[in-house]
GURO-638547 format. One record per residue (C-alpha): x, y, z; residue in one letter; residue number from 1. Coordinates in Angstrom, 2 decimals, padded with zeros to 5 digits. Example, Ala and Ser with C-alpha at 12.3 -4.5 7.8 and 13.67 -1.06 7.14 Angstrom:
<nodes>
<node><east>012.30</east><north>-004.50</north><up>007.80</up><type>A</type><seq>1</seq></node>
<node><east>013.67</east><north>-001.06</north><up>007.14</up><type>S</type><seq>2</seq></node>
</nodes>
This chain:
<nodes>
<node><east>-005.49</east><north>024.71</north><up>-006.24</up><type>X</type><seq>1</seq></node>
<node><east>-003.79</east><north>027.98</north><up>-006.97</up><type>X</type><seq>2</seq></node>
<node><east>-003.03</east><north>029.10</north><up>-010.48</up><type>X</type><seq>3</seq></node>
<node><east>000.54</east><north>028.79</north><up>-011.72</up><type>X</type><seq>4</seq></node>
<node><east>002.70</east><north>031.86</north><up>-011.38</up><type>X</type><seq>5</seq></node>
<node><east>005.61</east><north>032.86</north><up>-013.54</up><type>X</type><seq>6</seq></node>
<node><east>008.84</east><north>031.01</north><up>-012.80</up><type>X</type><seq>7</seq></node>
<node><east>010.47</east><north>033.98</north><up>-011.03</up><type>X</type><seq>8</seq></node>
<node><east>007.40</east><north>034.68</north><up>-008.88</up><type>X</type><seq>9</seq></node>
<node><east>006.96</east><north>030.99</north><up>-008.16</up><type>X</type><seq>10</seq></node>
<node><east>010.54</east><north>030.54</north><up>-006.99</up><type>X</type><seq>11</seq></node>
<node><east>010.26</east><north>033.51</north><up>-004.65</up><type>X</type><seq>12</seq></node>
<node><east>006.88</east><north>032.39</north><up>-003.33</up><type>X</type><seq>13</seq></node>
<node><east>008.05</east><north>028.81</north><up>-002.90</up><type>X</type><seq>14</seq></node>
<node><east>010.99</east><north>029.94</north><up>-000.79</up><type>X</type><seq>15</seq></node>
<node><east>008.69</east><north>032.03</north><up>001.38</up><type>X</type><seq>16</seq></node>
<node><east>006.14</east><north>029.25</north><up>001.83</up><type>X</type><seq>17</seq></node>
<node><east>008.71</east><north>026.57</north><up>002.57</up><type>X</type><seq>18</seq></node>
<node><east>010.35</east><north>028.82</north><up>005.11</up><type>X</type><seq>19</seq></node>
<node><east>006.96</east><north>029.40</north><up>006.70</up><type>X</type><seq>20</seq></node>
<node><east>006.33</east><north>025.66</north><up>006.78</up><type>X</type><seq>21</seq></node>
<node><east>009.69</east><north>025.07</north><up>008.44</up><type>X</type><seq>22</seq></node>
<node><east>008.85</east><north>027.47</north><up>011.24</up><type>X</type><seq>23</seq></node>
<node><east>005.16</east><north>026.59</north><up>011.64</up><type>X</type><seq>24</seq></node>
<node><east>005.03</east><north>025.24</north><up>015.17</up><type>X</type><seq>25</seq></node>
<node><east>001.32</east><north>024.39</north><up>015.12</up><type>X</type><seq>26</seq></node>
<node><east>001.59</east><north>021.70</north><up>012.45</up><type>X</type><seq>27</seq></node>
<node><east>001.30</east><north>018.16</north><up>013.74</up><type>X</type><seq>28</seq></node>
<node><east>002.96</east><north>016.89</north><up>010.56</up><type>X</type><seq>29</seq></node>
<node><east>005.42</east><north>018.58</north><up>008.23</up><type>X</type><seq>30</seq></node>
<node><east>007.41</east><north>016.64</north><up>005.66</up><type>X</type><seq>31</seq></node>
<node><east>009.30</east><north>017.17</north><up>002.41</up><type>X</type><seq>32</seq></node>
<node><east>009.83</east><north>014.77</north><up>-000.47</up><type>X</type><seq>33</seq></node>
<node><east>012.07</east><north>015.39</north><up>-003.47</up><type>X</type><seq>34</seq></node>
<node><east>010.53</east><north>012.64</north><up>-005.63</up><type>X</type><seq>35</seq></node>
<node><east>006.73</east><north>012.84</north><up>-005.68</up><type>X</type><seq>36</seq></node>
<node><east>006.37</east><north>010.00</north><up>-008.17</up><type>X</type><seq>37</seq></node>
<node><east>007.89</east><north>007.56</north><up>-005.68</up><type>X</type><seq>38</seq></node>
<node><east>004.83</east><north>007.78</north><up>-003.42</up><type>X</type><seq>39</seq></node>
<node><east>002.33</east><north>008.22</north><up>-006.27</up><type>X</type><seq>40</seq></node>
<node><east>003.25</east><north>004.78</north><up>-007.63</up><type>X</type><seq>41</seq></node>
<node><east>002.96</east><north>003.27</north><up>-004.15</up><type>X</type><seq>42</seq></node>
<node><east>-000.42</east><north>004.82</north><up>-003.33</up><type>X</type><seq>43</seq></node>
<node><east>-001.84</east><north>003.78</north><up>-006.70</up><type>X</type><seq>44</seq></node>
<node><east>-001.39</east><north>000.13</north><up>-005.69</up><type>X</type><seq>45</seq></node>
<node><east>-004.12</east><north>000.55</north><up>-003.05</up><type>X</type><seq>46</seq></node>
<node><east>-006.36</east><north>003.04</north><up>-004.89</up><type>X</type><seq>47</seq></node>
<node><east>-009.07</east><north>000.49</north><up>-005.75</up><type>X</type><seq>48</seq></node>
<node><east>-011.47</east><north>002.31</north><up>-003.39</up><type>X</type><seq>49</seq></node>
<node><east>-012.14</east><north>006.04</north><up>-003.10</up><type>X</type><seq>50</seq></node>
<node><east>-011.42</east><north>006.78</north><up>000.57</up><type>X</type><seq>51</seq></node>
<node><east>-008.49</east><north>005.91</north><up>002.80</up><type>X</type><seq>52</seq></node>
<node><east>-007.51</east><north>006.30</north><up>006.42</up><type>X</type><seq>53</seq></node>
<node><east>-004.16</east><north>007.93</north><up>007.15</up><type>X</type><seq>54</seq></node>
<node><east>-002.43</east><north>007.06</north><up>010.41</up><type>X</type><seq>55</seq></node>
<node><east>000.36</east><north>009.45</north><up>011.41</up><type>X</type><seq>56</seq></node>
<node><east>003.19</east><north>008.70</north><up>013.81</up><type>X</type><seq>57</seq></node>
<node><east>006.84</east><north>009.49</north><up>014.33</up><type>X</type><seq>58</seq></node>
<node><east>007.65</east><north>006.36</north><up>012.29</up><type>X</type><seq>59</seq></node>
<node><east>005.86</east><north>007.60</north><up>009.18</up><type>X</type><seq>60</seq></node>
<node><east>002.47</east><north>007.55</north><up>007.45</up><type>X</type><seq>61</seq></node>
<node><east>000.32</east><north>004.46</north><up>007.07</up><type>X</type><seq>62</seq></node>
<node><east>-002.40</east><north>004.66</north><up>004.39</up><type>X</type><seq>63</seq></node>
<node><east>-005.17</east><north>002.06</north><up>004.80</up><type>X</type><seq>64</seq></node>
<node><east>-008.07</east><north>001.05</north><up>002.57</up><type>X</type><seq>65</seq></node>
<node><east>-010.76</east><north>-001.61</north><up>003.06</up><type>X</type><seq>66</seq></node>
<node><east>-013.18</east><north>-003.48</north><up>000.85</up><type>X</type><seq>67</seq></node>
<node><east>-016.21</east><north>-005.68</north><up>001.55</up><type>X</type><seq>68</seq></node>
<node><east>-015.27</east><north>-006.14</north><up>005.21</up><type>X</type><seq>69</seq></node>
<node><east>-012.88</east><north>-008.84</north><up>004.01</up><type>X</type><seq>70</seq></node>
<node><east>-009.86</east><north>-007.04</north><up>002.55</up><type>X</type><seq>71</seq></node>
<node><east>-007.51</east><north>-004.55</north><up>004.15</up><type>X</type><seq>72</seq></node>
<node><east>-004.59</east><north>-003.00</north><up>002.26</up><type>X</type><seq>73</seq></node>
<node><east>-001.87</east><north>-000.81</north><up>003.76</up><type>X</type><seq>74</seq></node>
<node><east>000.95</east><north>001.24</north><up>002.32</up><type>X</type><seq>75</seq></node>
<node><east>003.70</east><north>002.20</north><up>004.77</up><type>X</type><seq>76</seq></node>
<node><east>005.44</east><north>005.48</north><up>003.95</up><type>X</type><seq>77</seq></node>
<node><east>008.29</east><north>005.32</north><up>006.45</up><type>X</type><seq>78</seq></node>
<node><east>009.75</east><north>008.56</north><up>007.74</up><type>X</type><seq>79</seq></node>
<node><east>013.06</east><north>007.59</north><up>006.15</up><type>X</type><seq>80</seq></node>
<node><east>011.77</east><north>007.95</north><up>002.58</up><type>X</type><seq>81</seq></node>
<node><east>011.21</east><north>011.69</north><up>003.15</up><type>X</type><seq>82</seq></node>
<node><east>014.05</east><north>014.20</north><up>002.98</up><type>X</type><seq>83</seq></node>
<node><east>012.46</east><north>015.91</north><up>005.99</up><type>X</type><seq>84</seq></node>
<node><east>009.92</east><north>014.42</north><up>008.38</up><type>X</type><seq>85</seq></node>
<node><east>008.63</east><north>016.18</north><up>011.49</up><type>X</type><seq>86</seq></node>
<node><east>005.84</east><north>014.80</north><up>013.69</up><type>X</type><seq>87</seq></node>
<node><east>004.98</east><north>016.88</north><up>016.74</up><type>X</type><seq>88</seq></node>
<node><east>002.85</east><north>014.44</north><up>018.72</up><type>X</type><seq>89</seq></node>
<node><east>003.77</east><north>011.45</north><up>020.88</up><type>X</type><seq>90</seq></node>
<node><east>000.49</east><north>009.69</north><up>020.07</up><type>X</type><seq>91</seq></node>
<node><east>-000.75</east><north>008.34</north><up>016.75</up><type>X</type><seq>92</seq></node>
<node><east>-003.29</east><north>010.52</north><up>014.90</up><type>X</type><seq>93</seq></node>
<node><east>-005.70</east><north>009.40</north><up>012.19</up><type>X</type><seq>94</seq></node>
<node><east>-007.96</east><north>011.00</north><up>009.62</up><type>X</type><seq>95</seq></node>
<node><east>-009.97</east><north>009.93</north><up>006.59</up><type>X</type><seq>96</seq></node>
<node><east>-009.22</east><north>011.39</north><up>003.16</up><type>X</type><seq>97</seq></node>
<node><east>-010.32</east><north>011.02</north><up>-000.45</up><type>X</type><seq>98</seq></node>
<node><east>-007.48</east><north>008.92</north><up>-001.88</up><type>X</type><seq>99</seq></node>
<node><east>-008.50</east><north>009.53</north><up>-005.49</up><type>X</type><seq>100</seq></node>
<node><east>-008.34</east><north>013.30</north><up>-004.98</up><type>X</type><seq>101</seq></node>
<node><east>-005.02</east><north>013.00</north><up>-003.14</up><type>X</type><seq>102</seq></node>
<node><east>-003.52</east><north>011.13</north><up>-006.09</up><type>X</type><seq>103</seq></node>
<node><east>-004.88</east><north>013.71</north><up>-008.54</up><type>X</type><seq>104</seq></node>
<node><east>-003.17</east><north>016.48</north><up>-006.57</up><type>X</type><seq>105</seq></node>
<node><east>000.10</east><north>014.60</north><up>-006.25</up><type>X</type><seq>106</seq></node>
<node><east>000.04</east><north>013.98</north><up>-010.01</up><type>X</type><seq>107</seq></node>
<node><east>-000.61</east><north>017.61</north><up>-010.98</up><type>X</type><seq>108</seq></node>
<node><east>002.76</east><north>017.74</north><up>-012.76</up><type>X</type><seq>109</seq></node>
<node><east>002.22</east><north>014.40</north><up>-014.46</up><type>X</type><seq>110</seq></node>
<node><east>005.12</east><north>011.96</north><up>-014.34</up><type>X</type><seq>111</seq></node>
<node><east>007.77</east><north>014.65</north><up>-013.90</up><type>X</type><seq>112</seq></node>
<node><east>010.84</east><north>013.31</north><up>-012.10</up><type>X</type><seq>113</seq></node>
<node><east>011.72</east><north>016.76</north><up>-010.76</up><type>X</type><seq>114</seq></node>
<node><east>008.46</east><north>017.53</north><up>-008.93</up><type>X</type><seq>115</seq></node>
<node><east>008.88</east><north>018.00</north><up>-005.17</up><type>X</type><seq>116</seq></node>
<node><east>006.38</east><north>018.02</north><up>-002.32</up><type>X</type><seq>117</seq></node>
<node><east>005.92</east><north>019.80</north><up>000.99</up><type>X</type><seq>118</seq></node>
<node><east>003.02</east><north>018.33</north><up>003.01</up><type>X</type><seq>119</seq></node>
<node><east>001.58</east><north>019.64</north><up>006.29</up><type>X</type><seq>120</seq></node>
<node><east>-001.29</east><north>018.72</north><up>008.60</up><type>X</type><seq>121</seq></node>
<node><east>-002.42</east><north>020.96</north><up>011.44</up><type>X</type><seq>122</seq></node>
<node><east>-004.37</east><north>018.43</north><up>013.47</up><type>X</type><seq>123</seq></node>
<node><east>-007.97</east><north>017.36</north><up>014.05</up><type>X</type><seq>124</seq></node>
<node><east>-010.40</east><north>019.00</north><up>011.61</up><type>X</type><seq>125</seq></node>
<node><east>-007.61</east><north>020.59</north><up>009.56</up><type>X</type><seq>126</seq></node>
<node><east>-007.05</east><north>019.91</north><up>005.87</up><type>X</type><seq>127</seq></node>
<node><east>-004.03</east><north>018.12</north><up>004.46</up><type>X</type><seq>128</seq></node>
<node><east>-002.04</east><north>020.82</north><up>002.66</up><type>X</type><seq>129</seq></node>
<node><east>000.19</east><north>019.97</north><up>-000.29</up><type>X</type><seq>130</seq></node>
<node><east>002.69</east><north>022.34</north><up>-001.88</up><type>X</type><seq>131</seq></node>
<node><east>004.12</east><north>020.94</north><up>-005.12</up><type>X</type><seq>132</seq></node>
<node><east>006.90</east><north>022.52</north><up>-007.15</up><type>X</type><seq>133</seq></node>
<node><east>008.40</east><north>021.63</north><up>-010.50</up><type>X</type><seq>134</seq></node>
<node><east>011.11</east><north>023.77</north><up>-012.10</up><type>X</type><seq>135</seq></node>
<node><east>009.94</east><north>026.91</north><up>-010.33</up><type>X</type><seq>136</seq></node>
<node><east>006.22</east><north>026.45</north><up>-010.97</up><type>X</type><seq>137</seq></node>
<node><east>004.15</east><north>025.71</north><up>-007.87</up><type>X</type><seq>138</seq></node>
<node><east>000.69</east><north>024.47</north><up>-007.07</up><type>X</type><seq>139</seq></node>
<node><east>-000.82</east><north>024.28</north><up>-003.62</up><type>X</type><seq>140</seq></node>
<node><east>-003.72</east><north>021.99</north><up>-002.72</up><type>X</type><seq>141</seq></node>
<node><east>-005.84</east><north>021.77</north><up>000.41</up><type>X</type><seq>142</seq></node>
<node><east>-007.74</east><north>018.50</north><up>000.88</up><type>X</type><seq>143</seq></node>
<node><east>-010.42</east><north>018.22</north><up>003.54</up><type>X</type><seq>144</seq></node>
<node><east>-010.03</east><north>015.47</north><up>006.12</up><type>X</type><seq>145</seq></node>
<node><east>-012.74</east><north>013.65</north><up>008.05</up><type>X</type><seq>146</seq></node>
<node><east>-013.20</east><north>011.57</north><up>011.18</up><type>X</type><seq>147</seq></node>
<node><east>-011.82</east><north>008.06</north><up>010.56</up><type>X</type><seq>148</seq></node>
<node><east>-014.22</east><north>005.13</north><up>010.68</up><type>X</type><seq>149</seq></node>
<node><east>-013.62</east><north>002.14</north><up>012.93</up><type>X</type><seq>150</seq></node>
<node><east>-010.89</east><north>000.12</north><up>011.24</up><type>X</type><seq>151</seq></node>
<node><east>-011.37</east><north>-003.45</north><up>010.06</up><type>X</type><seq>152</seq></node>
<node><east>-008.10</east><north>-004.43</north><up>011.75</up><type>X</type><seq>153</seq></node>
<node><east>-007.53</east><north>-007.83</north><up>010.19</up><type>X</type><seq>154</seq></node>
<node><east>-004.84</east><north>-009.40</north><up>012.34</up><type>X</type><seq>155</seq></node>
<node><east>-003.03</east><north>-012.47</north><up>011.06</up><type>X</type><seq>156</seq></node>
<node><east>-001.33</east><north>-012.78</north><up>014.45</up><type>X</type><seq>157</seq></node>
<node><east>-004.64</east><north>-013.55</north><up>016.19</up><type>X</type><seq>158</seq></node>
<node><east>-003.75</east><north>-017.25</north><up>015.99</up><type>X</type><seq>159</seq></node>
<node><east>-000.84</east><north>-019.50</north><up>015.03</up><type>X</type><seq>160</seq></node>
<node><east>000.90</east><north>-018.78</north><up>011.70</up><type>X</type><seq>161</seq></node>
<node><east>002.14</east><north>-022.16</north><up>010.44</up><type>X</type><seq>162</seq></node>
<node><east>003.31</east><north>-020.93</north><up>007.03</up><type>X</type><seq>163</seq></node>
<node><east>005.54</east><north>-018.27</north><up>005.52</up><type>X</type><seq>164</seq></node>
<node><east>006.88</east><north>-018.08</north><up>001.97</up><type>X</type><seq>165</seq></node>
<node><east>009.31</east><north>-015.44</north><up>000.71</up><type>X</type><seq>166</seq></node>
<node><east>009.65</east><north>-015.43</north><up>-003.04</up><type>X</type><seq>167</seq></node>
<node><east>010.40</east><north>-013.28</north><up>-006.06</up><type>X</type><seq>168</seq></node>
<node><east>007.32</east><north>-011.45</north><up>-007.29</up><type>X</type><seq>169</seq></node>
<node><east>007.64</east><north>-012.27</north><up>-010.99</up><type>X</type><seq>170</seq></node>
<node><east>006.14</east><north>-015.79</north><up>-010.87</up><type>X</type><seq>171</seq></node>
<node><east>003.13</east><north>-014.82</north><up>-008.79</up><type>X</type><seq>172</seq></node>
<node><east>002.51</east><north>-011.77</north><up>-010.99</up><type>X</type><seq>173</seq></node>
<node><east>002.26</east><north>-014.03</north><up>-014.04</up><type>X</type><seq>174</seq></node>
<node><east>-000.05</east><north>-016.45</north><up>-012.20</up><type>X</type><seq>175</seq></node>
<node><east>-002.37</east><north>-013.66</north><up>-011.03</up><type>X</type><seq>176</seq></node>
<node><east>-002.46</east><north>-012.18</north><up>-014.51</up><type>X</type><seq>177</seq></node>
<node><east>-003.66</east><north>-015.51</north><up>-015.92</up><type>X</type><seq>178</seq></node>
<node><east>-006.30</east><north>-016.27</north><up>-013.28</up><type>X</type><seq>179</seq></node>
<node><east>-009.66</east><north>-017.28</north><up>-014.75</up><type>X</type><seq>180</seq></node>
<node><east>-011.91</east><north>-014.35</north><up>-013.90</up><type>X</type><seq>181</seq></node>
<node><east>-015.03</east><north>-016.45</north><up>-014.57</up><type>X</type><seq>182</seq></node>
<node><east>-014.16</east><north>-018.20</north><up>-011.32</up><type>X</type><seq>183</seq></node>
<node><east>-015.72</east><north>-016.75</north><up>-008.19</up><type>X</type><seq>184</seq></node>
<node><east>-012.93</east><north>-017.82</north><up>-005.91</up><type>X</type><seq>185</seq></node>
<node><east>-009.31</east><north>-018.90</north><up>-005.84</up><type>X</type><seq>186</seq></node>
<node><east>-008.03</east><north>-021.78</north><up>-003.75</up><type>X</type><seq>187</seq></node>
<node><east>-004.63</east><north>-021.40</north><up>-002.12</up><type>X</type><seq>188</seq></node>
<node><east>-002.85</east><north>-024.40</north><up>-000.66</up><type>X</type><seq>189</seq></node>
<node><east>000.34</east><north>-024.32</north><up>001.39</up><type>X</type><seq>190</seq></node>
<node><east>001.71</east><north>-027.67</north><up>002.50</up><type>X</type><seq>191</seq></node>
<node><east>004.88</east><north>-029.05</north><up>004.17</up><type>X</type><seq>192</seq></node>
<node><east>004.90</east><north>-031.74</north><up>001.45</up><type>X</type><seq>193</seq></node>
<node><east>004.43</east><north>-031.81</north><up>-002.32</up><type>X</type><seq>194</seq></node>
<node><east>002.92</east><north>-029.72</north><up>-003.99</up><type>X</type><seq>195</seq></node>
<node><east>004.04</east><north>-027.19</north><up>-001.30</up><type>X</type><seq>196</seq></node>
<node><east>002.41</east><north>-024.08</north><up>-002.84</up><type>X</type><seq>197</seq></node>
<node><east>-000.60</east><north>-024.37</north><up>-005.16</up><type>X</type><seq>198</seq></node>
<node><east>-003.06</east><north>-021.84</north><up>-006.61</up><type>X</type><seq>199</seq></node>
<node><east>-006.26</east><north>-023.20</north><up>-008.20</up><type>X</type><seq>200</seq></node>
<node><east>-009.37</east><north>-021.80</north><up>-009.87</up><type>X</type><seq>201</seq></node>
<node><east>-012.52</east><north>-023.37</north><up>-011.29</up><type>X</type><seq>202</seq></node>
<node><east>-014.54</east><north>-021.37</north><up>-013.86</up><type>X</type><seq>203</seq></node>
<node><east>-016.46</east><north>-021.56</north><up>-017.13</up><type>X</type><seq>204</seq></node>
<node><east>-013.39</east><north>-022.73</north><up>-019.02</up><type>X</type><seq>205</seq></node>
<node><east>-012.78</east><north>-025.53</north><up>-016.55</up><type>X</type><seq>206</seq></node>
<node><east>-010.35</east><north>-025.88</north><up>-013.67</up><type>X</type><seq>207</seq></node>
<node><east>-006.68</east><north>-024.91</north><up>-013.52</up><type>X</type><seq>208</seq></node>
<node><east>-003.91</east><north>-025.13</north><up>-010.98</up><type>X</type><seq>209</seq></node>
<node><east>-000.34</east><north>-023.90</north><up>-010.75</up><type>X</type><seq>210</seq></node>
<node><east>002.30</east><north>-025.31</north><up>-008.40</up><type>X</type><seq>211</seq></node>
<node><east>005.55</east><north>-023.85</north><up>-007.15</up><type>X</type><seq>212</seq></node>
<node><east>007.89</east><north>-026.31</north><up>-005.39</up><type>X</type><seq>213</seq></node>
<node><east>009.77</east><north>-025.11</north><up>-002.34</up><type>X</type><seq>214</seq></node>
<node><east>013.14</east><north>-025.79</north><up>-004.00</up><type>X</type><seq>215</seq></node>
<node><east>012.35</east><north>-023.46</north><up>-006.92</up><type>X</type><seq>216</seq></node>
<node><east>014.85</east><north>-020.70</north><up>-007.65</up><type>X</type><seq>217</seq></node>
<node><east>011.93</east><north>-018.30</north><up>-007.17</up><type>X</type><seq>218</seq></node>
<node><east>011.54</east><north>-019.15</north><up>-003.49</up><type>X</type><seq>219</seq></node>
<node><east>014.01</east><north>-017.67</north><up>-001.01</up><type>X</type><seq>220</seq></node>
<node><east>012.44</east><north>-019.11</north><up>002.16</up><type>X</type><seq>221</seq></node>
<node><east>009.74</east><north>-021.68</north><up>002.81</up><type>X</type><seq>222</seq></node>
<node><east>008.24</east><north>-022.61</north><up>006.18</up><type>X</type><seq>223</seq></node>
<node><east>005.11</east><north>-024.70</north><up>006.67</up><type>X</type><seq>224</seq></node>
<node><east>004.21</east><north>-027.02</north><up>009.56</up><type>X</type><seq>225</seq></node>
<node><east>000.74</east><north>-028.15</north><up>008.45</up><type>X</type><seq>226</seq></node>
<node><east>-001.47</east><north>-028.38</north><up>005.37</up><type>X</type><seq>227</seq></node>
<node><east>-003.50</east><north>-025.20</north><up>004.81</up><type>X</type><seq>228</seq></node>
<node><east>-006.23</east><north>-025.00</north><up>002.15</up><type>X</type><seq>229</seq></node>
<node><east>-008.57</east><north>-022.00</north><up>001.93</up><type>X</type><seq>230</seq></node>
<node><east>-010.73</east><north>-020.22</north><up>-000.64</up><type>X</type><seq>231</seq></node>
<node><east>-010.73</east><north>-016.46</north><up>-001.25</up><type>X</type><seq>232</seq></node>
<node><east>-012.98</east><north>-014.19</north><up>-003.28</up><type>X</type><seq>233</seq></node>
<node><east>-011.09</east><north>-013.70</north><up>-006.53</up><type>X</type><seq>234</seq></node>
<node><east>-012.30</east><north>-010.11</north><up>-006.83</up><type>X</type><seq>235</seq></node>
<node><east>-010.54</east><north>-009.36</north><up>-003.55</up><type>X</type><seq>236</seq></node>
<node><east>-007.29</east><north>-011.01</north><up>-004.61</up><type>X</type><seq>237</seq></node>
<node><east>-007.01</east><north>-009.27</north><up>-008.00</up><type>X</type><seq>238</seq></node>
<node><east>-006.52</east><north>-005.70</north><up>-006.62</up><type>X</type><seq>239</seq></node>
<node><east>-003.14</east><north>-006.76</north><up>-005.25</up><type>X</type><seq>240</seq></node>
<node><east>-001.79</east><north>-007.13</north><up>-008.82</up><type>X</type><seq>241</seq></node>
<node><east>-000.56</east><north>-003.52</north><up>-008.95</up><type>X</type><seq>242</seq></node>
<node><east>001.50</east><north>-003.98</north><up>-005.81</up><type>X</type><seq>243</seq></node>
<node><east>002.80</east><north>-007.28</north><up>-007.13</up><type>X</type><seq>244</seq></node>
<node><east>003.93</east><north>-005.69</north><up>-010.40</up><type>X</type><seq>245</seq></node>
<node><east>005.76</east><north>-002.92</north><up>-008.53</up><type>X</type><seq>246</seq></node>
<node><east>007.48</east><north>-005.17</north><up>-005.99</up><type>X</type><seq>247</seq></node>
<node><east>010.67</east><north>-007.21</north><up>-006.07</up><type>X</type><seq>248</seq></node>
<node><east>009.79</east><north>-009.74</north><up>-003.38</up><type>X</type><seq>249</seq></node>
<node><east>006.68</east><north>-010.93</north><up>-001.60</up><type>X</type><seq>250</seq></node>
<node><east>006.08</east><north>-012.58</north><up>001.75</up><type>X</type><seq>251</seq></node>
<node><east>003.04</east><north>-014.89</north><up>001.81</up><type>X</type><seq>252</seq></node>
<node><east>001.64</east><north>-015.95</north><up>005.17</up><type>X</type><seq>253</seq></node>
<node><east>-001.51</east><north>-017.85</north><up>006.08</up><type>X</type><seq>254</seq></node>
<node><east>-002.61</east><north>-018.45</north><up>009.65</up><type>X</type><seq>255</seq></node>
<node><east>-004.48</east><north>-021.44</north><up>011.03</up><type>X</type><seq>256</seq></node>
<node><east>-007.86</east><north>-019.73</north><up>010.43</up><type>X</type><seq>257</seq></node>
<node><east>-007.06</east><north>-018.92</north><up>006.82</up><type>X</type><seq>258</seq></node>
<node><east>-006.27</east><north>-015.21</north><up>007.16</up><type>X</type><seq>259</seq></node>
<node><east>-004.00</east><north>-014.50</north><up>004.19</up><type>X</type><seq>260</seq></node>
<node><east>-001.31</east><north>-011.82</north><up>004.18</up><type>X</type><seq>261</seq></node>
<node><east>000.67</east><north>-010.63</north><up>001.17</up><type>X</type><seq>262</seq></node>
<node><east>003.50</east><north>-008.26</north><up>002.08</up><type>X</type><seq>263</seq></node>
<node><east>005.26</east><north>-006.65</north><up>-000.88</up><type>X</type><seq>264</seq></node>
<node><east>008.77</east><north>-005.18</north><up>-000.77</up><type>X</type><seq>265</seq></node>
<node><east>009.14</east><north>-002.17</north><up>-003.07</up><type>X</type><seq>266</seq></node>
<node><east>012.36</east><north>-000.22</north><up>-003.57</up><type>X</type><seq>267</seq></node>
<node><east>011.50</east><north>003.42</north><up>-003.09</up><type>X</type><seq>268</seq></node>
<node><east>013.55</east><north>006.53</north><up>-003.83</up><type>X</type><seq>269</seq></node>
<node><east>017.23</east><north>006.35</north><up>-002.82</up><type>X</type><seq>270</seq></node>
<node><east>016.89</east><north>002.60</north><up>-002.32</up><type>X</type><seq>271</seq></node>
<node><east>014.61</east><north>002.94</north><up>000.70</up><type>X</type><seq>272</seq></node>
<node><east>012.43</east><north>-000.12</north><up>001.29</up><type>X</type><seq>273</seq></node>
<node><east>008.67</east><north>000.47</north><up>001.23</up><type>X</type><seq>274</seq></node>
<node><east>006.17</east><north>-002.17</north><up>002.31</up><type>X</type><seq>275</seq></node>
<node><east>002.66</east><north>-002.70</north><up>000.96</up><type>X</type><seq>276</seq></node>
<node><east>000.45</east><north>-005.22</north><up>002.70</up><type>X</type><seq>277</seq></node>
<node><east>-002.80</east><north>-006.91</north><up>001.69</up><type>X</type><seq>278</seq></node>
<node><east>-004.74</east><north>-008.99</north><up>004.24</up><type>X</type><seq>279</seq></node>
<node><east>-007.73</east><north>-011.04</north><up>003.14</up><type>X</type><seq>280</seq></node>
<node><east>-010.26</east><north>-013.14</north><up>005.04</up><type>X</type><seq>281</seq></node>
<node><east>-011.18</east><north>-016.58</north><up>003.65</up><type>X</type><seq>282</seq></node>
<node><east>-014.61</east><north>-017.28</north><up>002.17</up><type>X</type><seq>283</seq></node>
<node><east>-014.81</east><north>-020.65</north><up>003.84</up><type>X</type><seq>284</seq></node>
<node><east>-014.46</east><north>-022.10</north><up>007.29</up><type>X</type><seq>285</seq></node>
<node><east>-011.48</east><north>-024.27</north><up>008.02</up><type>X</type><seq>286</seq></node>
<node><east>-010.95</east><north>-026.55</north><up>005.03</up><type>X</type><seq>287</seq></node>
<node><east>-007.65</east><north>-027.86</north><up>006.31</up><type>X</type><seq>288</seq></node>
<node><east>-007.38</east><north>-031.62</north><up>006.16</up><type>X</type><seq>289</seq></node>
</nodes>
């Protein structure tokens, strides 16, 4: 990271560097964002592990993290949330990066609402370069990238998906906040009949369950063609709380094998929709009656 210059010097240097970035033909990726905090809050929802894989395409940037070979979380930074977005390749490119360090760099100006970002990537083996500016003061960061590891690629579409619930996030956020952490697992039941949607735990304090009927004001859409009951490691479910707290709506899907998908809708800068997705494998085999 460079040291801060005086405001006059910084403004002049910023103009020079941004102009250079605009004309740099070798960069695979070049983008500009006028509200850095909008992506900081999104990336923090998946920062429960140190490293992430970034997948670049003309559609935007997908940031992926994995845990325990059973959880995969993705944040989709669509091209539309950036004020400028240029991607020079026709194929998708990927690299691995230290997500914790990336967030530290993006947060160099704290929670300032006026901090802006220019981000470039030159291609395989090149660092991810960040140029941040706030009221004429600039900081540039260069973060090394690495070869991506083979992705976990949890795919809920690998078999039939008999259930889908779209609901407001508030209720589920309260339920997750109250989950008994002495329990090793959480049971999730989705049924075409009563109780429709149930979350249960069993821990040192006893057992608990919470139901949400399909005709609740919280539920916008409910589809289920068969009873689905599966158990999930509670420690893998809890990391999704940050995304839940940030989101307005959530889509909950469970396929016939118990693969669970939470997709969170977050309103980004300028009202742009941003999606965060958590996919979790069940602990059990098929418990469906």
